[in-house]
C-alpha positions in Angstrom: 2.4 -1.7 -23.2 3.8 1.8 -23.4 2.9 2.0 -27.1 -0.7 2.1 -25.9 -0.6 4.5 -23.0 -4.0 5.9 -23.9 -5.5 2.7 -25.3 -6.4 0.3 -22.4 -7.8 -2.5 -24.7 -4.8 -2.5 -27.0 -2.4 -2.5 -24.0 -4.1 -5.5 -22.4 -4.3 -7.4 -25.7 -0.7 -6.9 -26.7 1.0 -7.4 -23.3 2.7 -10.6 -22.2 4.9 -10.9 -19.1 8.6 -11.2 -20.0 10.2 -14.6 -19.4 13.4 -14.1 -17.5 15.0 -17.3 -16.2 17.9 -15.2 -14.9 17.4 -11.6 -13.9 18.7 -9.1 -11.4 16.7 -5.8 -11.7 19.4 -3.6 -10.1 22.3 -5.0 -12.2 20.5 -5.8 -15.4 18.1 -2.9 -15.6 18.8 -0.1 -13.2 22.6 0.1 -13.7 22.1 -0.1 -17.5 19.7 2.8 -17.5 21.8 4.7 -14.9 25.1 4.5 -16.8 26.3 8.1 -17.3 22.8 9.4 -16.5 22.9 12.8 -14.6 19.2 13.2 -14.1 17.9 13.0 -10.5 16.6 9.5 -9.7 15.7 10.5 -6.1 15.0 13.8 -4.4 14.6 13.9 -0.6 12.8 16.9 0.9 12.5 17.7 4.6 12.2 20.8 6.9 15.9 21.6 6.4 16.2 21.4 2.6 16.8 18.9 -0.2 19.2 16.0 -0.9 19.3 14.4 -4.3 21.0 11.4 -6.1 21.3 11.0 -9.8 20.8 7.7 -11.5 24.5 7.4 -12.0 25.3 8.3 -8.4 22.9 5.7 -7.0 24.3 3.0 -9.3 27.8 3.7 -8.1 26.9 4.1 -4.4 24.8 0.9 -4.3 27.6 -1.1 -5.9 30.1 0.2 -3.2 27.6 -0.8 -0.5 26.9 -4.2 -2.1 30.7 -5.0 -2.1 31.1 -3.8 1.5 28.1 -5.9 2.7 29.5 -8.9 0.9 32.8 -8.5 2.7 30.9 -8.2 6.0 29.3 -11.6 5.4 26.0 -10.7 3.9 25.5 -13.6 1.4 23.1 -14.4 -1.4 19.8 -15.6 0.1 20.5 -14.0 3.6 17.4 -12.3 5.1 18.1 -8.6 5.9 15.6 -6.6 8.0 15.4 -2.9 7.2 13.9 -0.7 9.9 14.3 2.7 8.3 12.3 5.9 8.0 12.2 8.0 4.9 15.9 8.4 4.4 18.0 8.4 1.3 20.0 5.4 2.6 17.0 3.2 2.2 17.0 3.5 -1.5 20.8 3.0 -1.6 20.4 -0.2 0.5 17.5 -1.6 -1.5 19.6 -1.4 -4.7 22.7 -2.8 -3.0 20.8 -5.8 -1.5 19.1 -6.6 -4.8 22.6 -6.7 -6.5 23.8 -9.0 -3.7 20.9 -11.4 -4.2 20.0 -11.0 -0.5 16.4 -11.1 0.7 15.0 -7.8 1.9 12.6 -7.7 4.8 11.2 -4.1 5.0 9.3 -3.2 8.2 7.7 0.0 9.5 9.4 2.1 12.1 6.2 1.8 14.2 6.8 -1.8 15.1 7.2 -2.6 18.8 10.0 -4.9 20.3 7.5 -7.8 20.2 6.6 -7.1 16.6 10.3 -7.0 15.6 11.1 -10.2 17.5 8.3 -11.9 15.6 9.6 -10.6 12.2 13.1 -11.7 13.0 12.0 -15.2 14.1 9.4 -15.9 11.4 11.5 -14.2 8.7 14.7 -16.1 9.6 16.6 -12.8 9.7 20.4 -12.8 9.8 21.1 -9.1 9.5 19.4 -5.9 10.7 19.9 -2.4 9.4 18.3 0.6 11.2 18.9 4.2 12.2 20.0 5.4 15.6 16.5 5.8 16.8 15.7 2.2 16.2 18.8 0.6 17.8 17.4 0.5 21.4 14.6 -1.9 20.4 17.1 -4.6 19.3 18.9 -4.6 22.7 15.9 -6.7 24.0 16.0 -9.1 21.1 18.5 -11.9 21.4 20.0 -13.6 18.4 23.1 -14.1 16.3 22.4 -11.4 13.7 24.6 -8.6 12.2 23.7 -5.1 13.3 24.3 -2.1 11.0 23.4 1.5 12.0 23.1 4.5 9.7 23.4 8.1 10.7 27.1 8.7 11.3 26.9 7.2 14.9 29.2 4.6 16.5 27.6 2.1 18.9 29.3 -0.9 20.4 28.3 -4.1 18.6 27.0 -2.2 15.6 28.7 -1.6 12.2 28.6 2.0 11.0 26.9 2.4 7.6 29.4 5.2 6.7 32.1 2.5 6.5 30.0 0.7 3.9 29.3 3.8 1.8 32.9 4.8 1.6 34.2 1.4 0.3 35.9 0.8 -3.0 34.0 1.2 -6.3 32.5 -1.7 -8.2 30.7 -4.9 -7.4 31.1 -8.4 -8.8 28.2 -10.7 -8.2 29.2 -14.2 -7.0 26.7 -15.9 -9.3 23.8 -15.1 -11.6 20.4 -14.3 -10.1 17.6 -16.6 -11.0 14.3 -14.8 -11.8 12.4 -16.9 -9.3 14.8 -16.5 -6.4 13.4 -14.9 -3.3 13.9 -11.1 -3.1 11.3 -9.5 -0.8 9.6 -10.6 2.3 6.7 -8.3 3.2 4.5 -8.8 6.2 0.8 -7.9 5.5 -0.9 -5.2 7.6 -2.9 -7.6 9.6 -6.4 -6.0 9.4 -8.2 -9.2 10.0 -5.6 -11.7 11.2 -2.0 -12.1 12.2 0.4 -10.4 9.7 1.4 -12.9 7.0 4.9 -13.1 5.4 4.5 -12.6 1.7 7.3 -13.8 -0.5 8.2 -12.0 -3.8 10.8 -12.9 -6.4 13.4 -11.0 -8.5 10.7 -10.8 -11.2 7.3 -10.7 -9.4 7.9 -7.2 -8.0 10.6 -5.6 -10.1 9.0 -6.8 -13.4 5.5 -7.2 -12.0 5.3 -3.5 -11.4 5.1 -2.9 -15.1 1.3 -3.1 -14.5 1.7 -0.4 -11.8 3.8 1.8 -14.0 1.1 1.6 -16.7 -1.7 2.3 -14.2 0.1 5.4 -12.9 0.8 6.5 -16.4 4.4 7.4 -15.6 6.9 8.9 -18.0 10.7 9.5 -17.8 10.1 13.3 -17.5 7.8 12.9 -14.4 8.5 13.9 -10.9 6.5 11.3 -9.0 5.5 11.6 -5.4 4.0 8.7 -3.5 2.7 9.5 0.0 3.4 6.2 1.7 5.6 5.1 4.6 8.6 2.8 4.2 8.1 -0.8 5.4 4.9 -1.4 3.4 4.5 -2.9 -0.1 2.9 0.2 -1.4 6.2 2.0 -0.8 8.0 -0.5 -3.1 5.1 -0.1 -5.6 5.2 3.7 -6.2 8.4 4.9 -4.5 10.8 2.4 -6.0 10.0 0.0 -8.8 7.2 1.6 -10.9 8.8 5.1 -11.2 12.2 3.8 -11.9 10.9 1.3 -14.4 9.7 4.4 -16.3 13.0 6.3 -15.6 11.1 9.0 -13.6 12.3 11.0 -10.7 11.1 9.9 -7.2 10.4 12.7 -4.8 10.0 11.9 -1.1 8.8 14.3 1.5 10.2 13.3 4.9 8.0 14.7 7.7 7.7 13.9 11.4 4.0 14.3 11.3 1.8 14.7 8.1 0.6 18.2 7.4 -1.7 18.8 4.5 -0.5 22.4 4.2 3.2 21.4 4.1 2.4 18.6 1.6 0.8 21.0 -0.8 3.7 23.4 -0.5 6.2 20.6 -1.4 4.0 19.5 -4.3 4.1 23.0 -5.8 7.7 24.0 -4.9 9.2 20.8 -6.3 7.0 20.7 -9.4 5.4 17.3 -8.8 3.7 16.0 -11.9 2.4 12.7 -10.7 0.9 12.1 -7.2 -0.3 8.9 -5.6 -1.8 8.9 -2.1 -4.4 6.8 -0.2 -8.0 8.2 0.2 -7.2 9.2 3.8 -4.6 11.6 2.6 -6.8 13.0 -0.1 -9.5 13.7 2.5 -6.9 15.5 4.7 -5.9 17.6 1.7 -9.5 18.5 1.0 -9.9 19.8 4.6 -7.5 22.7 3.8 -7.5 25.1 0.9 -6.0 23.0 -1.9 -5.8 26.1 -4.2 -5.7 25.8 -7.9 -4.1 22.9 -9.7 -0.3 23.0 -9.3 1.2 24.0 -12.8 3.2 20.8 -13.2 0.6 18.4 -12.1 -0.9 16.1 -14.7 -1.7 12.8 -13.0 -3.5 11.9 -9.7 -3.8 8.4 -8.4 -5.2 6.7 -5.4 -4.8 3.2 -3.9 -4.6 1.5 -0.5 -8.2 1.6 0.6 -11.6 2.1 -1.2 -12.2 5.5 -2.9 -15.6 7.0 -2.4 -17.3 8.8 -5.3 -17.6 11.9 -3.1 -13.8 12.1 -2.6 -13.3 11.6 -6.4 -15.7 14.5 -7.2 -14.2 16.9 -4.6 -10.7 16.4 -5.9 -11.8 16.8 -9.5 -13.6 20.0 -8.7 -10.6 21.4 -6.9 -7.9 20.5 -9.5 -9.8 19.6 -12.6 -8.0 16.2 -12.9 -9.6 12.8 -12.3 -8.4 10.9 -9.3 -7.6 7.5 -10.8 -8.3 4.7 -8.4 -6.4 1.4 -8.5 -6.4 -2.0 -6.7 -3.8 -4.5 -5.7 -2.4 -6.2 -2.6 0.8 -6.9 -0.9 0.6 -10.3 -2.6 0.3 -8.7 -6.1 1.2 -5.6 -8.0 -1.6 -3.3 -9.4 -4.1 -5.6 -11.0 -7.2 -3.4 -11.4 -7.1 0.3 -12.2 -8.4 3.4 -14.0 -5.5 3.7 -16.5 -4.8 6.9 -18.5 -7.2 7.2 -21.4 -9.8 5.0 -19.8 -13.1 6.8 -19.1 -13.5 7.2 -15.4 -16.5 5.7 -13.7 -16.7 7.3 -10.2 -16.9 4.7 -7.5 -15.2 2.0 -9.6 -11.7 0.6 -9.1 -11.4 0.5 -12.9 -10.7 -2.5 -15.2 -8.2 -5.3 -15.1 -4.7 -4.1 -16.0 -2.3 -5.6 -18.5 -1.1 -9.0 -17.5 -4.0 -9.8 -15.2 -7.2 -11.8 -15.9 -9.6 -10.9 -13.2 -12.8 -13.0 -12.5 -15.4 -12.8 -9.7 -16.1 -16.1 -8.1 -19.1 -17.2 -6.0 -18.5 -19.6 -3.0 -18.7 -22.6 -5.4 -16.0 -21.3 -7.6 -18.4 -20.3 -10.4 -17.7 -17.0 -12.3 -20.4 -14.4 -11.7 -21.0 -10.7 -12.1 -20.4 -10.4 -8.4 -18.2 -12.3 -6.1 -14.6 -12.7 -4.8 -12.0 -10.9 -6.8 -9.8 -13.7 -8.2 -7.0 -14.1 -10.7 -6.7 -16.8 -13.3 -3.6 -18.8 -12.8 -3.1 -20.0 -16.4 -1.1 -18.2 -17.4 0.3 -17.3 -13.9 0.3 -13.4 -13.5 3.9 -12.1 -13.4 3.1 -9.8 -10.5 1.8 -12.5 -8.1 3.7 -13.5 -5.1 5.7 -16.8 -4.8 3.5 -17.6 -1.8 3.3 -17.2 1.9 6.5 -18.0 3.7 6.4 -21.4 5.4 2.7 -21.7 5.0 1.9 -24.3 2.3 -1.8 -24.8 3.4 -2.6 -21.1 3.1 -0.9 -21.1 -0.4 -3.1 -24.0 -1.5 -6.2 -22.3 -0.2 -5.3 -18.9 -1.9 -4.6 -20.7 -5.3 -7.3 -23.3 -5.2 -9.0 -24.4 -8.4 -6.5 -22.7 -10.6 -7.4 -19.3 -9.2 -5.7 -16.9 -6.8 -8.4 -15.6 -4.4 -7.9 -12.2 -2.8 -10.6 -12.3 -0.1 -12.2 -9.1 -1.4 -15.7 -8.9 -2.8 -16.7 -6.9 -5.9 -19.2 -6.4 -8.6 -18.5 -6.1 -12.4 -20.8 -3.9 -14.4 -21.9 -4.4 -18.0 -18.9 -2.4 -19.3 -16.4 -4.4 -17.4 -15.7 -1.9 -14.6 -15.1 -3.5 -11.2 -16.7 -2.0 -8.1 -15.4 -2.8 -4.6 -18.0 -4.2 -2.2 -15.9 -5.1 0.8 -13.4 -7.3 2.5 -15.0 -10.8 2.6 -14.3 -10.9 6.3 -16.1 -7.6 6.8 -19.4 -8.3 5.0 -22.4 -9.2 7.3 -26.1 -9.9 7.1 -28.9 -7.8 8.6 -32.4 -9.3 8.4 -31.0 -11.7 5.7 -29.7 -8.8 3.6 -26.0 -8.7 2.8 -24.4 -5.5 4.0 -21.2 -3.9 2.7 -19.5 -1.7 5.4 -17.7 0.2 2.6 -21.0 1.2 1.0 -22.4 2.6 4.3 -19.0 4.3 5.2 -19.0 6.0 1.8 -22.3 7.7 2.7 -21.3 8.6 6.3 -18.0 10.1 5.3 -19.9 12.7 3.2 -21.3 14.2 6.4 -19.1 17.3 7.0 -18.6 16.4 10.7 -17.3 12.9 10.0 -13.5 12.6 9.9 -13.2 8.8 9.8 -15.7 6.0 10.1 -15.9 2.2 10.4 -19.1 0.2 10.2 -19.5 -3.2 11.8 -22.4 -5.5 12.7 -23.9 -5.0 16.2 -25.8 -8.1 17.5 -29.6 -7.6 17.5 -32.3 -9.9 18.8 -34.7 -9.1 15.9 -32.5 -8.5 12.9 -29.6 -10.8 13.9 -27.3 -7.8 13.4 -27.7 -4.1 12.6 -25.1 -1.7 11.2 -23.2 0.3 13.8 -20.9 3.2 13.0 -17.8 4.0 15.0 -17.1 7.6 14.2 -14.0 9.8 14.7 -15.2 13.4 14.2 -13.5 15.8 11.9 -10.8 18.1 13.4 -12.3 20.7 15.7 -15.7 18.9 16.0 -16.7 17.7 19.5 -18.9 14.5 20.0 -22.4 15.1 21.2 -25.9 13.7 21.2 -26.9 16.4 18.7 -24.0 15.4 16.4 -24.9 11.7 16.6 -28.5 12.6 15.7 -27.4 14.7 12.7 -25.2 11.9 11.4 -27.8 9.1 11.9 -30.5 11.2 10.3 -28.3 12.1 7.4 -27.6 8.4 6.8 -31.3 7.6 7.0 -32.0 10.0 4.2 -29.4 8.5 2.0 -29.7 4.7 2.6 -32.4 2.1 1.9 -34.2 1.0 5.1 -32.4 -2.4 5.3 -29.0 -0.6 5.1 -29.9 2.0 7.7 -27.2 2.7 10.2 -29.0 2.2 13.5 -26.3 2.7 16.1 -23.4 5.1 16.5 -20.5 5.5 18.9 -17.8 8.2 18.8 -14.3 6.6 19.2 -10.7 6.7 18.1 -10.5 4.0 15.5 -8.1 1.1 16.1 -5.5 0.8 13.3 -2.7 -1.4 12.0 0.8 -0.1 12.0 0.2 0.9 8.3 -2.8 3.0 9.3 -5.6 0.7 8.1 -8.6 0.4 10.3 -8.9 -2.8 12.2 -12.6 -3.5 12.0 -12.0 -6.9 13.4 -11.3 -5.3 16.8 -14.6 -3.3 16.7 -16.5 -6.5 15.7 -15.0 -8.4 18.6 -16.0 -5.6 21.0 -19.6 -5.7 19.7 -19.7 -9.5 19.9 -18.4 -9.4 23.5 -21.2 -7.0 24.5 -23.7 -9.4 22.8 -26.4 -6.7 22.3 -25.8 -4.9 25.6 -25.7 -1.2 24.9 -22.4 0.6 25.3 -22.5 3.6 27.6 -21.4 5.8 24.8 -23.7 4.4 22.1 -26.5 6.4 20.4 -29.3 4.6 18.7 -31.6 5.8 15.9 -34.7 5.1 17.9 -33.4 7.5 20.6 -34.3 10.3 18.2 -37.8 9.2 17.2 
């Protein structure tokens, strides 16, 4: 694959997933690469300064922790919940738990007590590791689980992480690790339904992220920053497996609240050469003076939500580099992307990445130029999940007819580039025309007063449903009737009549804990009103 960094066709044609009946990425790969290696594997930056760990240091520390956890009763196959912010101990623990053969259950620090109780119950968690800030939440959660706290504090009933870090050197695994053993249990963001527990193996994410490494174009001499919060699969994608598969340095910026100005300073001061962030972050960076391209920067990537052509063009104008979009899920690694050397087609997610055969299926399972993004299961992609934990019916549905179906809709153009249409659950009909909320949102976001927007169907007696936009104004902009008129008229000038946004309401958009917009809540609100006008709603006909 790496022999063809700039040749997408050759990379796809020559690549085959490694067959690894027994494999432990931390022991068999990371420790081998790290032996005697003084280069920084991880640099952690915050308001106080910087802390760093070399590859060799992380290999040694993680082995000490693995041994200490083993002595404390953490056994192969045990589920270990990690409730940790951006802290260097997270990376130490990830490596240690992989070495142990334990099952890692990463969760975001934004979870409530109710959320945590759900994850512990459905995840069959036996051990919990968190920092001091998170400890109080577990006081309300009964259960016979080990509790470990980091941060140099001592709390009754909790084991201090410092005791683990300072243990004797070396680690001896109790048994070989099978490649298909369970390693990671991620809960999805829950944009349209209850969060689902996604199970990944010792190969599906560690080895599966070879596709992500290729899409990002990472090299050993890179300083790679991924703007993503711990607890989500994207953090494992680009802050752990993909960069370390390439031998690159991971740079993490720990901030209490995201600031575009501070983020740009860190990018320049720490010579970041490869940057990955979701479109929301790129739009926030564009709202300030991005300045000239940072001297070390050579690669920009974007994933996590659809990228509009306007965002792509603005970033390219500012820094003279293409913003390379990619696509994947918690259930997979990167499977579609604009890889290095592939001509960019703005508005496209790119082409299938090495190791993935992507087809678009209609409701009858027939391959079409447009349809549900699906993966051929023969051969089974190396980066695909084992399945949904304790949910055989859902597994069978997702992998029906020898395909894995993503639930997302897309169109493939004549040159093989795939264009996102929308989440299957989000598409709706207006006067018998099929509407993609993403397409309308991509137009509305170009209005300078629009900060964020979500489009949902609003019941209508004549058209069945019409597009309604929920808009969060850009910083410093106040909602008003005049602003509503400006946005609706702007959209009318850009969209075909059947796609016209006919209703608008200013609102704070509901989000999942990962920051994704929950359109399902907005749709339910519209359905509950059943066509009755909201007091804060503006309609296109109001303005003639």
